[in-house]
TIVEX-601486 format. One line per 4 residues: number of its first residue (from 1); for each residue x, y, z of N, C-alpha, C, O, CB. Coordinates in nm, 2 decimals, decimal comma. Glycine has a CB too. Layout:
% residues N
NUM = X:Y:Z:X:Y:Z:X:Y:Z:X:Y:Z:X:Y:Z; ... .
This chain:
% residues 206
1 = 0,09:-0,12:0,01:0,01:0,00:0,00:0,09:0,13:0,00:0,18:0,14:0,08:-0,09:0,01:0,11; 0,06:0,22:-0,10:0,15:0,34:-0,10:0,10:0,44:-0,01:-0,02:0,43:0,04:0,16:0,39:-0,25; 0,17:0,54:0,02:0,14:0,65:0,11:0,02:0,73:0,05:-0,06:0,79:0,13:0,28:0,73:0,14; 0,02:0,74:-0,08:-0,10:0,83:-0,14:-0,22:0,75:-0,12:-0,32:0,81:-0,09:-0,08:0,86:-0,30 .
5 = -0,22:0,61:-0,14:-0,33:0,53:-0,12:-0,39:0,54:0,02:-0,51:0,55:0,04:-0,28:0,40:-0,14; -0,28:0,53:0,11:-0,33:0,54:0,26:-0,39:0,67:0,29:-0,49:0,69:0,37:-0,22:0,51:0,36; -0,33:0,78:0,24:-0,39:0,91:0,27:-0,52:0,93:0,22:-0,60:1,00:0,29:-0,30:1,01:0,22; -0,55:0,87:0,11:-0,69:0,87:0,04:-0,78:0,80:0,14:-0,89:0,85:0,16:-0,68:0,80:-0,12 .
9 = -0,75:0,69:0,19:-0,82:0,61:0,29:-0,84:0,69:0,41:-0,95:0,68:0,47:-0,76:0,47:0,32; -0,74:0,76:0,46:-0,74:0,84:0,59:-0,85:0,94:0,57:-0,94:0,95:0,66:-0,61:0,91:0,62; -0,85:1,02:0,46:-0,95:1,12:0,44:-1,10:1,06:0,43:-1,19:1,12:0,49:-0,91:1,18:0,31; -1,11:0,95:0,36:-1,24:0,87:0,35:-1,29:0,84:0,49:-1,40:0,88:0,53:-1,21:0,73:0,27 .
13 = -1,21:0,78:0,58:-1,27:0,73:0,71:-1,28:0,85:0,79:-1,36:0,85:0,89:-1,18:0,62:0,78; -1,19:0,96:0,77:-1,22:1,08:0,86:-1,37:1,15:0,83:-1,44:1,18:0,92:-1,10:1,19:0,83; -1,40:1,15:0,70:-1,53:1,20:0,67:-1,64:1,11:0,73:-1,74:1,15:0,78:-1,54:1,21:0,51; -1,61:0,99:0,72:-1,71:0,90:0,77:-1,73:0,92:0,92:-1,84:0,93:0,97:-1,66:0,75:0,75 .
17 = -1,62:0,93:1,00:-1,64:0,95:1,14:-1,70:1,08:1,18:-1,77:1,09:1,28:-1,51:0,93:1,20; -1,66:1,18:1,11:-1,71:1,32:1,14:-1,85:1,32:1,11:-1,91:1,41:1,17:-1,63:1,43:1,05; -1,92:1,25:1,03:-2,06:1,25:0,99:-2,13:1,21:1,11:-2,11:1,10:1,16:-2,10:1,17:0,86; -2,22:1,30:1,16:-2,30:1,26:1,27:-2,40:1,14:1,25:-2,49:1,14:1,16:-2,38:1,39:1,31 .
21 = -2,38:1,05:1,34:-2,44:0,93:1,34:-2,48:0,88:1,47:-2,46:0,96:1,57:-2,36:0,84:1,27; -2,53:0,75:1,48:-2,56:0,70:1,62:-2,44:0,70:1,71:-2,46:0,72:1,83:-2,61:0,55:1,61; -2,32:0,68:1,66:-2,21:0,68:1,75:-2,18:0,82:1,81:-2,16:0,84:1,94:-2,09:0,63:1,67; -2,18:0,91:1,71:-2,15:1,05:1,76:-2,26:1,10:1,87:-2,23:1,16:1,97:-2,14:1,14:1,65 .
25 = -2,39:1,07:1,83:-2,50:1,11:1,92:-2,48:1,04:2,05:-2,48:1,10:2,15:-2,64:1,08:1,87; -2,46:0,91:2,05:-2,43:0,83:2,19:-2,32:0,89:2,26:-2,34:0,92:2,38:-2,39:0,67:2,17; -2,20:0,93:2,20:-2,09:0,98:2,27:-2,13:1,13:2,33:-2,10:1,16:2,45:-1,96:1,00:2,17; -2,20:1,21:2,26:-2,23:1,34:2,31:-2,33:1,34:2,42:-2,32:1,41:2,52:-2,28:1,43:2,19 .
29 = -2,43:1,25:2,40:-2,53:1,24:2,51:-2,47:1,18:2,64:-2,50:1,22:2,75:-2,66:1,14:2,46; -2,37:1,08:2,61:-2,31:1,03:2,74:-2,22:1,13:2,81:-2,21:1,14:2,93:-2,23:0,89:2,70; -2,14:1,21:2,72:-2,04:1,30:2,77:-2,13:1,41:2,85:-2,08:1,45:2,96:-1,96:1,38:2,65; -2,25:1,45:2,81:-2,32:1,56:2,87:-2,37:1,49:3,01:-2,36:1,56:3,12:-2,43:1,62:2,78 .
33 = -2,43:1,38:3,01:-2,51:1,31:3,11:-2,41:1,25:3,22:-2,45:1,24:3,34:-2,59:1,19:3,05; -2,28:1,20:3,17:-2,21:1,13:3,26:-2,07:1,18:3,26:-1,98:1,11:3,32:-2,21:0,99:3,24; -2,04:1,28:3,21:-1,91:1,34:3,21:-1,81:1,29:3,13:-1,85:1,19:3,05:-1,87:1,33:3,33; -1,68:1,33:3,12:-1,58:1,28:3,03:-1,53:1,14:3,05:-1,50:1,08:2,95:-1,47:1,37:3,03 .
37 = -1,53:1,10:3,17:-1,51:0,95:3,20:-1,60:0,86:3,14:-1,57:0,76:3,08:-1,50:0,92:3,35; -1,73:0,90:3,16:-1,83:0,82:3,10:-1,83:0,81:2,95:-1,85:0,71:2,89:-1,96:0,88:3,14; -1,79:0,93:2,89:-1,79:0,94:2,75:-1,65:0,85:2,69:-1,66:0,78:2,59:-1,77:1,11:2,71; -1,56:0,85:2,78:-1,43:0,75:2,75:-1,48:0,61:2,73:-1,47:0,54:2,63:-1,32:0,76:2,87 .
41 = -1,55:0,57:2,85:-1,61:0,43:2,84:-1,70:0,39:2,71:-1,70:0,28:2,66:-1,69:0,41:2,96; -1,78:0,50:2,68:-1,86:0,48:2,55:-1,77:0,47:2,42:-1,78:0,39:2,33:-1,95:0,60:2,54; -1,67:0,57:2,42:-1,59:0,56:2,30:-1,52:0,42:2,30:-1,52:0,35:2,19:-1,48:0,69:2,30; -1,47:0,37:2,41:-1,41:0,23:2,41:-1,50:0,13:2,34:-1,47:0,05:2,26:-1,37:0,19:2,56 .
45 = -1,63:0,14:2,40:-1,73:0,05:2,35:-1,75:0,06:2,19:-1,76:-0,04:2,12:-1,88:0,08:2,43; -1,75:0,19:2,14:-1,78:0,20:2,00:-1,67:0,14:1,92:-1,68:0,10:1,81:-1,80:0,34:1,96; -1,55:0,15:1,98:-1,42:0,10:1,91:-1,43:-0,07:1,91:-1,40:-0,13:1,81:-1,27:0,15:1,99; -1,48:-0,12:2,02:-1,49:-0,25:2,02:-1,59:-0,31:1,91:-1,57:-0,40:1,84:-1,52:-0,29:2,14 .
49 = -1,70:-0,24:1,91:-1,79:-0,27:1,80:-1,74:-0,25:1,67:-1,77:-0,34:1,58:-1,90:-0,19:1,80; -1,66:-0,14:1,64:-1,59:-0,12:1,51:-1,49:-0,23:1,47:-1,49:-0,28:1,36:-1,51:0,01:1,52; -1,42:-0,28:1,58:-1,31:-0,38:1,56:-1,38:-0,51:1,52:-1,33:-0,58:1,43:-1,22:-0,40:1,69; -1,49:-0,53:1,58:-1,57:-0,65:1,55:-1,61:-0,65:1,40:-1,59:-0,75:1,32:-1,70:-0,66:1,64 .
53 = -1,67:-0,53:1,36:-1,71:-0,51:1,22:-1,59:-0,54:1,13:-1,60:-0,63:1,04:-1,76:-0,37:1,18; -1,47:-0,49:1,16:-1,35:-0,49:1,08:-1,30:-0,64:1,06:-1,26:-0,68:0,95:-1,23:-0,40:1,14; -1,31:-0,71:1,18:-1,27:-0,86:1,18:-1,37:-0,94:1,08:-1,33:-1,01:0,99:-1,28:-0,93:1,33; -1,49:-0,92:1,11:-1,59:-0,99:1,02:-1,57:-0,95:0,88:-1,59:-1,04:0,79:-1,74:-0,96:1,07 .
57 = -1,54:-0,83:0,84:-1,52:-0,80:0,69:-1,39:-0,87:0,66:-1,39:-0,91:0,54:-1,50:-0,64:0,67; -1,30:-0,89:0,74:-1,17:-0,95:0,71:-1,18:-1,09:0,68:-1,11:-1,14:0,60:-1,06:-0,93:0,82; -1,27:-1,15:0,75:-1,28:-1,30:0,74:-1,40:-1,34:0,63:-1,43:-1,45:0,60:-1,31:-1,37:0,88; -1,45:-1,23:0,58:-1,55:-1,25:0,48:-1,71:-1,25:0,52:-1,79:-1,27:0,43:-1,52:-1,38:0,42 .
61 = -1,74:-1,24:0,64:-1,87:-1,24:0,68:-1,94:-1,10:0,65:-2,06:-1,09:0,65:-1,87:-1,28:0,83; -1,86:-1,00:0,63:-1,91:-0,87:0,58:-1,98:-0,88:0,46:-2,08:-0,82:0,44:-1,81:-0,78:0,57; -1,92:-0,96:0,37:-1,95:-0,98:0,23:-2,09:-1,05:0,24:-2,18:-1,02:0,16:-1,84:-1,06:0,15; -2,11:-1,14:0,32:-2,24:-1,22:0,34:-2,35:-1,13:0,37:-2,46:-1,14:0,32:-2,23:-1,33:0,45 .
65 = -2,32:-1,03:0,46:-2,42:-0,94:0,51:-2,46:-0,84:0,39:-2,57:-0,81:0,37:-2,38:-0,85:0,64; -2,36:-0,80:0,32:-2,38:-0,70:0,21:-2,44:-0,77:0,10:-2,49:-0,70:0,01:-2,24:-0,64:0,16; -2,44:-0,91:0,08:-2,51:-0,97:-0,02:-2,64:-1,04:0,00:-2,72:-1,07:-0,08:-2,43:-1,06:-0,08; -2,66:-1,06:0,14:-2,77:-1,14:0,19:-2,88:-1,03:0,22:-2,85:-0,95:0,31:-2,73:-1,23:0,32 .
69 = -3,00:-1,03:0,17:-3,10:-0,94:0,20:-3,17:-0,97:0,34:-3,23:-0,88:0,41:-3,19:-0,93:0,09; -3,17:-1,10:0,37:-3,23:-1,15:0,50:-3,14:-1,11:0,61:-3,18:-1,05:0,71:-3,25:-1,32:0,50; -3,01:-1,13:0,60:-2,91:-1,10:0,71:-2,91:-0,94:0,73:-2,92:-0,89:0,84:-2,75:-1,15:0,66; -2,91:-0,87:0,61:-2,91:-0,72:0,62:-3,04:-0,67:0,70:-3,03:-0,59:0,79:-2,89:-0,65:0,48 .
73 = -3,15:-0,72:0,65:-3,28:-0,67:0,72:-3,30:-0,71:0,86:-3,36:-0,64:0,94:-3,40:-0,72:0,64; -3,25:-0,82:0,89:-3,25:-0,87:1,04:-3,16:-0,79:1,12:-3,21:-0,74:1,23:-3,20:-1,01:1,06; -3,04:-0,76:1,09:-2,95:-0,67:1,16:-3,01:-0,52:1,15:-3,00:-0,45:1,25:-2,81:-0,67:1,09; -3,06:-0,49:1,04:-3,12:-0,35:1,04:-3,23:-0,32:1,14:-3,23:-0,22:1,22:-3,17:-0,32:0,91 .
77 = -3,34:-0,42:1,15:-3,45:-0,40:1,23:-3,40:-0,41:1,38:-3,46:-0,35:1,46:-3,55:-0,50:1,19; -3,30:-0,50:1,40:-3,26:-0,50:1,54:-3,19:-0,38:1,59:-3,20:-0,34:1,70:-3,16:-0,62:1,57; -3,12:-0,31:1,49:-3,07:-0,18:1,52:-3,18:-0,07:1,53:-3,17:0,02:1,62:-2,97:-0,13:1,41; -3,28:-0,08:1,45:-3,39:0,01:1,47:-3,46:0,01:1,60:-3,48:0,11:1,66:-3,49:-0,01:1,36 .
81 = -3,48:-0,11:1,65:-3,55:-0,12:1,78:-3,47:-0,09:1,89:-3,52:-0,04:1,99:-3,59:-0,25:1,80; -3,33:-0,10:1,88:-3,24:-0,07:1,99:-3,23:0,07:2,00:-3,23:0,13:2,11:-3,09:-0,14:1,98; -3,21:0,14:1,88:-3,20:0,29:1,88:-3,33:0,36:1,93:-3,32:0,46:1,99:-3,16:0,33:1,74; -3,44:0,31:1,90:-3,57:0,36:1,92:-3,56:0,35:2,09:-3,59:0,45:2,15:-3,69:0,27:1,85 .
85 = -3,53:0,24:2,14:-3,54:0,20:2,28:-3,44:0,31:2,35:-3,48:0,37:2,45:-3,48:0,04:2,31; -3,32:0,34:2,29:-3,24:0,43:2,36:-3,29:0,57:2,35:-3,27:0,65:2,45:-3,11:0,43:2,30; -3,36:0,60:2,24:-3,41:0,74:2,23:-3,53:0,76:2,33:-3,54:0,87:2,38:-3,46:0,77:2,08; -3,61:0,65:2,36:-3,71:0,67:2,45:-3,66:0,68:2,59:-3,71:0,76:2,66:-3,81:0,57:2,44 .
89 = -3,55:0,59:2,62:-3,49:0,61:2,75:-3,43:0,76:2,78:-3,44:0,82:2,88:-3,39:0,50:2,76; -3,36:0,80:2,67:-3,31:0,93:2,68:-3,42:1,05:2,70:-3,41:1,14:2,78:-3,23:0,96:2,55; -3,52:1,02:2,62:-3,63:1,13:2,64:-3,70:1,13:2,78:-3,74:1,23:2,83:-3,74:1,10:2,54; -3,69:1,00:2,84:-3,76:1,01:2,96:-3,66:1,03:3,08:-3,70:1,02:3,20:-3,84:0,88:2,97 .
93 = -3,54:1,06:3,04:-3,44:1,08:3,16:-3,47:1,21:3,24:-3,53:1,31:3,19:-3,29:1,09:3,10; -3,44:1,20:3,36:-3,45:1,31:3,45:-3,37:1,42:3,42:-3,27:1,40:3,35:-3,42:1,27:3,59; -3,40:1,54:3,46:-3,30:1,65:3,42:-3,21:1,68:3,53:-3,21:1,80:3,58:-3,39:1,79:3,38; -3,14:1,58:3,58:-3,03:1,59:3,67:-2,91:1,65:3,62:-2,87:1,63:3,51:-3,00:1,47:3,72 .
97 = -2,83:1,73:3,71:-2,72:1,79:3,66:-2,59:1,75:3,73:-2,47:1,78:3,69:-2,74:1,94:3,67; -2,60:1,67:3,84:-2,48:1,62:3,91:-2,42:1,51:3,83:-2,46:1,40:3,84:-2,51:1,56:4,05; -2,32:1,53:3,75:-2,27:1,41:3,67:-2,20:1,31:3,75:-2,20:1,19:3,72:-2,17:1,45:3,56; -2,15:1,34:3,86:-2,09:1,23:3,95:-2,19:1,14:3,99:-2,18:1,02:3,98:-2,03:1,27:4,07 .
101 = -2,31:1,19:4,04:-2,41:1,11:4,08:-2,48:1,03:3,97:-2,51:0,91:3,99:-2,51:1,18:4,15; -2,49:1,08:3,84:-2,54:1,01:3,74:-2,45:0,90:3,70:-2,49:0,78:3,66:-2,56:1,10:3,63; -2,30:0,93:3,70:-2,22:0,82:3,67:-2,22:0,71:3,76:-2,20:0,59:3,73:-2,09:0,86:3,64; -2,25:0,74:3,89:-2,25:0,63:3,99:-2,38:0,54:3,97:-2,37:0,42:4,00:-2,25:0,68:4,13 .
105 = -2,49:0,61:3,92:-2,61:0,53:3,91:-2,61:0,45:3,77:-2,69:0,35:3,76:-2,73:0,63:3,90; -2,53:0,48:3,67:-2,52:0,41:3,56:-2,36:0,38:3,54:-2,29:0,46:3,48:-2,58:0,48:3,45; -2,32:0,27:3,58:-2,18:0,23:3,58:-2,12:0,24:3,44:-2,19:0,22:3,34:-2,16:0,09:3,63; -1,99:0,28:3,43:-1,93:0,29:3,30:-1,93:0,16:3,23:-1,93:0,17:3,11:-1,79:0,33:3,32 .
109 = -1,93:0,05:3,29:-1,93:-0,08:3,21:-2,07:-0,09:3,14:-2,09:-0,14:3,03:-1,91:-0,21:3,32; -2,18:-0,03:3,20:-2,30:-0,02:3,12:-2,29:0,06:3,00:-2,33:0,01:2,89:-2,41:0,05:3,20; -2,22:0,17:3,01:-2,21:0,28:2,90:-2,13:0,20:2,80:-2,16:0,21:2,69:-2,15:0,43:2,94; -2,03:0,14:2,83:-1,94:0,05:2,74:-2,03:-0,04:2,66:-2,03:-0,02:2,54:-1,83:-0,04:2,83 .
113 = -2,10:-0,13:2,73:-2,18:-0,23:2,65:-2,28:-0,16:2,57:-2,30:-0,20:2,46:-2,26:-0,33:2,75; -2,34:-0,05:2,62:-2,44:0,02:2,53:-2,38:0,07:2,40:-2,45:0,08:2,29:-2,50:0,13:2,60; -2,26:0,12:2,41:-2,18:0,17:2,29:-2,15:0,06:2,19:-2,17:0,07:2,07:-2,05:0,25:2,33; -2,10:-0,06:2,25:-2,08:-0,17:2,16:-2,20:-0,22:2,09:-2,20:-0,26:1,97:-2,03:-0,28:2,24 .
117 = -2,31:-0,21:2,15:-2,44:-0,25:2,08:-2,48:-0,15:1,97:-2,53:-0,18:1,86:-2,56:-0,27:2,18; -2,46:-0,02:2,01:-2,49:0,08:1,91:-2,41:0,07:1,78:-2,47:0,09:1,67:-2,46:0,22:1,96; -2,29:0,04:1,79:-2,21:0,02:1,67:-2,25:-0,11:1,60:-2,26:-0,11:1,48:-2,07:0,02:1,70; -2,26:-0,22:1,67:-2,30:-0,36:1,63:-2,42:-0,36:1,55:-2,43:-0,43:1,45:-2,30:-0,45:1,74 .
121 = -2,53:-0,28:1,60:-2,65:-0,29:1,54:-2,68:-0,21:1,42:-2,79:-0,20:1,37:-2,75:-0,25:1,64; -2,56:-0,14:1,37:-2,57:-0,07:1,24:-2,52:-0,14:1,13:-2,40:-0,14:1,11:-2,51:0,06:1,24; -2,60:-0,21:1,05:-2,56:-0,28:0,93:-2,49:-0,21:0,82:-2,41:-0,26:0,74:-2,67:-0,36:0,88; -2,53:-0,08:0,81:-2,47:0,01:0,70:-2,32:0,03:0,74:-2,24:0,06:0,65:-2,54:0,15:0,69 .
125 = -2,27:0,01:0,86:-2,14:0,02:0,89:-2,06:-0,08:0,84:-1,95:-0,05:0,77:-2,12:0,03:1,03; -2,10:-0,22:0,86:-2,02:-0,34:0,80:-2,04:-0,34:0,65:-1,94:-0,39:0,59:-2,08:-0,48:0,85; -2,15:-0,30:0,59:-2,17:-0,31:0,45:-2,07:-0,20:0,38:-2,02:-0,22:0,27:-2,33:-0,29:0,42; -2,06:-0,08:0,45:-1,97:0,03:0,42:-1,82:-0,03:0,42:-1,75:-0,01:0,32:-1,98:0,15:0,52 .
129 = -1,78:-0,09:0,52:-1,65:-0,13:0,53:-1,62:-0,26:0,43:-1,51:-0,28:0,39:-1,61:-0,16:0,68; -1,72:-0,34:0,41:-1,71:-0,45:0,32:-1,70:-0,39:0,17:-1,62:-0,45:0,09:-1,84:-0,54:0,34; -1,76:-0,29:0,14:-1,75:-0,22:0,00:-1,62:-0,13:0,00:-1,58:-0,11:-0,12:-1,88:-0,14:-0,03; -1,57:-0,07:0,10:-1,47:0,03:0,10:-1,32:-0,06:0,11:-1,22:-0,03:0,04:-1,49:0,15:0,22 .
133 = -1,31:-0,15:0,19:-1,18:-0,21:0,21:-1,13:-0,27:0,08:-1,01:-0,23:0,05:-1,19:-0,32:0,32; -1,20:-0,35:-0,01:-1,14:-0,40:-0,12:-1,10:-0,29:-0,22:-1,01:-0,32:-0,30:-1,24:-0,50:-0,18; -1,14:-0,17:-0,21:-1,10:-0,07:-0,30:-0,95:-0,03:-0,26:-0,88:0,03:-0,35:-1,20:0,06:-0,30; -0,90:-0,05:-0,15:-0,78:-0,01:-0,11:-0,68:-0,13:-0,08:-0,57:-0,10:-0,04:-0,79:0,08:0,01 .
137 = -0,72:-0,24:-0,10:-0,64:-0,36:-0,10:-0,57:-0,40:-0,23:-0,63:-0,43:-0,34:-0,74:-0,47:-0,05; -0,45:-0,40:-0,22:-0,36:-0,43:-0,35:-0,34:-0,58:-0,34:-0,28:-0,64:-0,26:-0,21:-0,36:-0,34; -0,41:-0,64:-0,45:-0,39:-0,79:-0,45:-0,26:-0,85:-0,45:-0,26:-0,97:-0,40:-0,45:-0,84:-0,56; -0,15:-0,80:-0,50:-0,03:-0,86:-0,51:0,05:-0,82:-0,39:0,17:-0,84:-0,39:0,04:-0,83:-0,63 .
141 = -0,01:-0,77:-0,29:0,06:-0,74:-0,16:-0,01:-0,83:-0,05:-0,12:-0,87:-0,06:0,06:-0,58:-0,12; 0,08:-0,84:0,06:0,02:-0,92:0,18:-0,12:-0,86:0,23:-0,13:-0,74:0,26:0,11:-0,92:0,30; -0,22:-0,95:0,23:-0,36:-0,91:0,26:-0,38:-0,87:0,40:-0,44:-0,76:0,43:-0,45:-1,02:0,23; -0,32:-0,96:0,49:-0,34:-0,94:0,64:-0,28:-0,80:0,68:-0,34:-0,72:0,75:-0,27:-1,07:0,72 .
145 = -0,16:-0,78:0,63:-0,10:-0,65:0,66:-0,18:-0,52:0,62:-0,19:-0,42:0,69:0,04:-0,64:0,59; -0,23:-0,53:0,51:-0,32:-0,43:0,45:-0,45:-0,41:0,53:-0,50:-0,30:0,55:-0,35:-0,45:0,31; -0,51:-0,52:0,57:-0,63:-0,52:0,65:-0,60:-0,45:0,79:-0,68:-0,37:0,84:-0,69:-0,66:0,68; -0,48:-0,49:0,85:-0,44:-0,43:0,98:-0,42:-0,28:0,96:-0,46:-0,21:1,05:-0,32:-0,49:1,03 .
149 = -0,36:-0,23:0,85:-0,33:-0,10:0,83:-0,46:-0,01:0,83:-0,49:0,08:0,90:-0,24:-0,08:0,71; -0,56:-0,07:0,73:-0,69:0,00:0,72:-0,78:-0,01:0,86:-0,85:0,08:0,90:-0,76:-0,07:0,60; -0,76:-0,12:0,92:-0,84:-0,14:1,05:-0,79:-0,04:1,15:-0,86:0,04:1,19:-0,82:-0,30:1,11; -0,65:-0,04:1,18:-0,60:0,04:1,28:-0,63:0,20:1,25:-0,66:0,28:1,33:-0,45:0,01:1,28 .
153 = -0,62:0,22:1,12:-0,65:0,37:1,08:-0,78:0,40:1,11:-0,81:0,51:1,16:-0,62:0,40:0,93; -0,88:0,31:1,08:-1,03:0,34:1,11:-1,05:0,36:1,25:-1,12:0,45:1,28:-1,12:0,23:1,05; -0,99:0,28:1,35:-1,00:0,28:1,48:-0,95:0,41:1,53:-1,02:0,49:1,59:-0,92:0,16:1,54; -0,82:0,44:1,51:-0,75:0,57:1,56:-0,83:0,69:1,52:-0,85:0,78:1,60:-0,59:0,58:1,50 .
157 = -0,87:0,70:1,39:-0,94:0,82:1,35:-1,07:0,83:1,42:-1,11:0,94:1,46:-0,97:0,82:1,21; -1,14:0,72:1,44:-1,27:0,73:1,51:-1,24:0,77:1,66:-1,32:0,85:1,71:-1,34:0,59:1,51; -1,14:0,72:1,72:-1,10:0,76:1,86:-1,09:0,90:1,87:-1,15:0,97:1,96:-0,98:0,70:1,92; -1,02:0,96:1,78:-0,97:1,10:1,78:-1,11:1,18:1,76:-1,12:1,28:1,84:-0,87:1,12:1,66 .
161 = -1,20:1,15:1,66:-1,31:1,23:1,63:-1,41:1,21:1,75:-1,47:1,31:1,80:-1,38:1,19:1,50; -1,44:1,09:1,80:-1,53:1,09:1,92:-1,47:1,15:2,05:-1,55:1,18:2,14:-1,56:0,94:1,94; -1,34:1,16:2,06:-1,29:1,24:2,17:-1,32:1,38:2,16:-1,33:1,46:2,25:-1,15:1,21:2,19; -1,32:1,42:2,03:-1,36:1,56:2,00:-1,50:1,59:2,04:-1,52:1,69:2,11:-1,35:1,59:1,85 .
165 = -1,60:1,50:2,00:-1,73:1,51:2,03:-1,75:1,51:2,19:-1,83:1,58:2,24:-1,80:1,39:1,95; -1,67:1,41:2,25:-1,69:1,41:2,40:-1,66:1,54:2,46:-1,72:1,59:2,55:-1,61:1,31:2,47; -1,55:1,59:2,41:-1,49:1,72:2,47:-1,59:1,84:2,45:-1,61:1,92:2,53:-1,36:1,76:2,40; -1,66:1,84:2,34:-1,75:1,93:2,30:-1,88:1,92:2,39:-1,94:2,02:2,43:-1,79:1,92:2,15 .
169 = -1,91:1,79:2,42:-2,03:1,76:2,51:-2,00:1,81:2,66:-2,08:1,89:2,71:-2,06:1,59:2,51; -1,89:1,78:2,71:-1,86:1,82:2,85:-1,86:1,98:2,86:-1,90:2,04:2,96:-1,71:1,75:2,89; -1,82:2,04:2,75:-1,83:2,18:2,76:-1,96:2,25:2,75:-1,99:2,36:2,81:-1,75:2,23:2,67; -2,05:2,18:2,67:-2,19:2,22:2,66:-2,25:2,20:2,80:-2,33:2,28:2,84:-2,27:2,15:2,56 .
173 = -2,23:2,08:2,87:-2,27:2,05:3,00:-2,26:2,17:3,10:-2,35:2,20:3,17:-2,19:1,94:3,05; -2,14:2,24:3,10:-2,09:2,34:3,19:-2,21:2,46:3,17:-2,22:2,54:3,27:-1,93:2,38:3,15; -2,27:2,47:3,07:-2,37:2,58:3,05:-2,50:2,55:3,09:-2,59:2,63:3,10:-2,38:2,62:2,90; -2,53:2,43:3,13:-2,65:2,39:3,19:-2,68:2,42:3,33:-2,61:2,36:3,41:-2,67:2,25:3,18 .
177 = -2,76:2,51:3,35:-2,79:2,56:3,48:-2,90:2,50:3,57:-2,90:2,51:3,69:-2,80:2,69:3,48; -3,01:2,45:3,49:-3,12:2,41:3,56:-3,15:2,26:3,51:-3,11:2,22:3,40:-3,24:2,51:3,54; -3,24:2,19:3,60:-3,28:2,06:3,55:-3,37:2,06:3,43:-3,36:1,97:3,35:-3,36:1,99:3,66; -3,44:2,17:3,41:-3,53:2,19:3,30:-3,43:2,19:3,17:-3,46:2,12:3,07:-3,62:2,32:3,31 .
181 = -3,33:2,27:3,17:-3,24:2,27:3,05:-3,19:2,13:3,03:-3,19:2,08:2,92:-3,11:2,37:3,08; -3,14:2,06:3,13:-3,09:1,91:3,11:-3,20:1,83:3,06:-3,17:1,75:2,97:-3,04:1,85:3,24; -3,31:1,85:3,09:-3,43:1,76:3,05:-3,46:1,78:2,90:-3,49:1,69:2,83:-3,57:1,80:3,14; -3,45:1,93:2,86:-3,46:1,96:2,72:-3,36:1,90:2,65:-3,39:1,85:2,54:-3,47:2,10:2,71 .
185 = -3,23:1,90:2,68:-3,13:1,85:2,60:-3,15:1,69:2,60:-3,12:1,63:2,49:-2,99:1,89:2,66; -3,19:1,63:2,70:-3,21:1,48:2,69:-3,31:1,46:2,59:-3,29:1,36:2,51:-3,25:1,42:2,82; -3,41:1,53:2,58:-3,52:1,51:2,49:-3,47:1,54:2,34:-3,50:1,47:2,25:-3,65:1,62:2,53; -3,38:1,64:2,33:-3,32:1,65:2,20:-3,24:1,53:2,15:-3,25:1,48:2,04:-3,24:1,76:2,19 .
189 = -3,15:1,49:2,24:-3,08:1,37:2,21:-3,17:1,24:2,18:-3,16:1,17:2,08:-2,98:1,34:2,33; -3,26:1,23:2,27:-3,36:1,12:2,25:-3,42:1,13:2,12:-3,42:1,03:2,05:-3,47:1,13:2,35; -3,48:1,26:2,08:-3,52:1,26:1,94:-3,43:1,24:1,84:-3,46:1,18:1,74:-3,58:1,38:1,92; -3,30:1,27:1,85:-3,20:1,24:1,75:-3,17:1,09:1,74:-3,15:1,03:1,63:-3,07:1,32:1,80 .
193 = -3,18:1,01:1,86:-3,17:0,87:1,85:-3,28:0,81:1,76:-3,26:0,72:1,67:-3,17:0,81:2,00; -3,40:0,86:1,79:-3,53:0,80:1,72:-3,51:0,85:1,57:-3,54:0,77:1,48:-3,69:0,86:1,79; -3,47:0,96:1,54:-3,45:1,01:1,40:-3,35:0,91:1,33:-3,38:0,86:1,22:-3,39:1,17:1,39; -3,25:0,88:1,40:-3,13:0,79:1,34:-3,20:0,66:1,31:-3,18:0,59:1,20:-3,00:0,77:1,46 .
197 = -3,29:0,62:1,41:-3,35:0,47:1,40:-3,45:0,49:1,27:-3,46:0,40:1,19:-3,44:0,42:1,54; -3,52:0,59:1,27:-3,60:0,61:1,13:-3,52:0,62:1,01:-3,57:0,58:0,90:-3,70:0,73:1,14; -3,42:0,67:1,01:-3,33:0,67:0,89:-3,28:0,53:0,86:-3,27:0,48:0,75:-3,20:0,77:0,91; -3,24:0,46:0,97:-3,19:0,32:0,95:-3,31:0,23:0,89:-3,29:0,14:0,81:-3,13:0,26:1,09 .
201 = -3,43:0,26:0,94:-3,54:0,18:0,90:-3,56:0,19:0,75:-3,61:0,10:0,69:-3,66:0,21:0,97; -3,53:0,32:0,68:-3,55:0,33:0,54:-3,43:0,30:0,46:-3,43:0,32:0,34:-3,60:0,47:0,50; -3,31:0,24:0,53:-3,20:0,20:0,45:-3,22:0,08:0,37:-3,30:0,00:0,42:-3,10:0,18:0,53; -3,16:0,07:0,25:-3,18:-0,05:0,17:-3,04:-0,11:0,14:-2,94:-0,03:0,14:-3,25:-0,01:0,04 .
205 = -3,02:-0,23:0,11:-2,90:-0,29:0,09:-2,86:-0,24:-0,05:-2,94:-0,26:-0,14:-2,91:-0,43:0,10; -2,74:-0,18:-0,07:-2,70:-0,14:-0,19:-2,67:-0,25:-0,28:-2,63:-0,22:-0,40:-2,59:-0,05:-0,17 .
């Protein structure tokens, strides 16, 4: 893999990570409600989900999902239901402002697991990787090394971008002065989760 080829992939995955999606919404809502440490646990969970997708694409299961309508639809509707549930939970959240208390009532391991499921339940992610990776794999060069380079690049870029979202979220939290403001923000993020679920429901296998 040449440097130019890698830089092209770097730009592509950066644009993908910056695009507001369920991962970014989850990171920001967690950062506001549970502080930076809670957001770090969430980011780690997102990366585990991403790594699982990368491994599945590497061993060929990503191609099955991208080619099988049944597999795609099953994963899609599981994702829709899960995101809808997250949205309803976020909408119904109390307008508490004590981040330390909130973090204590919802352990970071729970935030981690939730983020893993957020990434795993998005079939468009694995389909995108299954379509994108082959475009940057040079056939006459070692395949494993190239997959590792692309996979590590994706994870590192996503960590940096999600850390930026988490930092922004914790700064927004400092401006929240009343429970009513926090409740309003919870409802905004809850609505965004539901919106993403709706968009996912309309997704079709390319």
